[in-house]
Structures are given as C-alpha cells and as structure tokens.
C-alpha positions, 0 to 999 in steps of 0.5 A: 500500500505504501508503494502505491501511494509513493507511485501516485505521488510521483505521478502527480509531481510529474503531471506538470512536467518541466518547461523548456530552459528558454521558457524558464528564462523568459519567465524570469525576465518577465518577472524582473522586467515588470516589477515582479516583487511588487505584483499584487499576486505572485504565488510561486514566482521567483521560487523553486516551485515548478513554473506551471504552478505559478500564479497566472501561468497555465501549461499544456502537458506534452508528456510526463516530463515535458510541459509548455507554457500555453497561457499567461494571464496577469490582469490588474496585477501591478505590472510596471515596466516593459515587456522583455524581448525574451517573450518570443520564447513562448512559442506555444503560447495561445493566450496573453492577457496583461490588461489593466497594468502599467506596461510601457514602451514598445512591444518587442518584435519577438512577439511575432514568434508566437504564431500559436496565439489566439488571444491577446489583450494588452488594453489599459496600459501605457504601451507606445507602439506595436511591431509590424511582426504582429502580422505573423499572428495570423491565428489570432481571434481576439486582439484588444489594445484599447486605452494605451498611450499610443503615439498619434498616427494611423492604425497599424498596417499589420492588422490587415493580415489578421483575417481570423480576428473576431474581436478587435479593440482599438478604442481610446488611443489617438489613431486617425486617418484611413481604416483601410488596413482593417477592410478585409477583417470580415470575420469580426463579430465585435469592433471597437474604434471609439475615442480616436480621431477617425473622420470623414464618412463611415467606410463602405467596406463595413457592408462586408462585416455581416458577422458584426454584433457590436460596432462602436464608432463613438467619440470620433470625427465622422462627419457625413451621413449614416450610410444605408449600408448599415442595414446590411449588418443584420446581426448587429445587437449594439450600435454606437455612433454617438458623439461624432459630427454625423449629419442628414437623416437616419436611413430607413435601412436601419429597420433591417436590424431586427436584432438591435437592442442598444443604439446610440446616436447622441451628439450628432446633427442627424434627424429622423426617427428610430423604428420602435420594433 
C-alpha cells in the first residue's frame, strides 16, 4: 500500500512536467522586467516551485516530463515596466492577457514568434507602439489594445493580415486617418474604434462585416451621413455612433436590424426617427 501511494505521488509531481530552459528564462525576465516583487499576486514566482504552478501561468502537458507554457494571464496585477524581448520564447503560447497594468514602451518584435496565439489583450496600459511582426499572428481571434498611450498616427498596417480576428479593440488611443488596413477583417463579430480621431464618412467596406454584433464608432470625427449600408449588418445587437459630427437623416435601412437592442446616436446633427420594433 505504501508503494502505491509513493507511485501516485510521483505521478502527480510529474503531471506538470518541466518547461523548456528558454521558457524558464523568459519567465524570469518577465518577472524582473515588470516589477515582479511588487505584483499584487505572485504565488510561486521567483521560487523553486515548478513554473506551471505559478500564479497566472497555465501549461499544456506534452508528456510526463515535458510541459509548455500555453497561457499567461496577469490582469490588474501591478505590472510596471516593459515587456522583455525574451517573450518570443513562448512559442506555444495561445493566450496573453496583461490588461489593466502599467506596461510601457514598445512591444518587442519577438512577439511575432508566437504564431500559436489566439488571444491577446494588452488594453489599459501605457504601451507606445506595436511591431509590424504582429502580422505573423495570423491565428489570432481576439486582439484588444484599447486605452494605451499610443503615439498619434494611423492604425497599424499589420492588422490587415489578421483575417481570423473576431474581436478587435482599438478604442481610446489617438489613431486617425484611413481604416483601410482593417477592410478585409470580415470575420469580426465585435469592433471597437471609439475615442480616436477617425473622420470623414463611415467606410463602405463595413457592408462586408455581416458577422458584426457590436460596432462602436463613438467619440470620433465622422462627419457625413449614416450610410444605408448599415442595414446590411443584420446581426448587429449594439450600435454606437454617438458623439461624432454625423449629419442628414437616419436611413430607413436601419429597420433591417431586427436584432438591435442598444443604439446610440447622441451628439450628432442627424434627424429622423428610430423604428420602435
């Protein structure tokens, strides 16, 4: 019986096999670069505990002795500093969620090595730029870079390569200019472009975004009429065009949006009525 319990204990210890030396180095760099000793929660970090048991880390078990870091989730945890270049060592990572911290500087180009990523949330930080190498992340379904301290400029061209995206958050930055880089992201279900400096007309290519359920273009400088194409987005449930400079009348095609439950046209110069049903 004692031998049985010893065997079971051994199997439990092996269940979270060792990660690679490259991943271990990257985790150490991550902790040191982002003010690890002062994190709100840091159980296991900077100890001899197997990294797969550290707070915020999830691993996939490949064999009894080998594991791979698959997820890093450290939201609202007091991270301060910059993302180290060694983040590119997490080549099996599928989820990176560091939202609501104080990460600053540029995201390193090595993030482009993480081609298994499906979900990236770097929103509500102080990040100043994102590298073109993020265009390599073609498996991404979810990308949120809302509310950063981005240098004023046009939206990154690499976004056009991320054609599997279903969620894209670019809100509350200082983007302006053309929206063409995102015109082929037709799988999007949620698009947040709020609180930027986009202007002129709502782009015609949006008629291709038939999977959209949430569209937020509020707090920008769109200054033409609401196009009738809005009625082609038959899956819309939430439409926010408030606080722009839109003119004209509400198009009759909006009657096609039978799933719409939330609509906001506040602070524009538009007339007409919104159908009650």
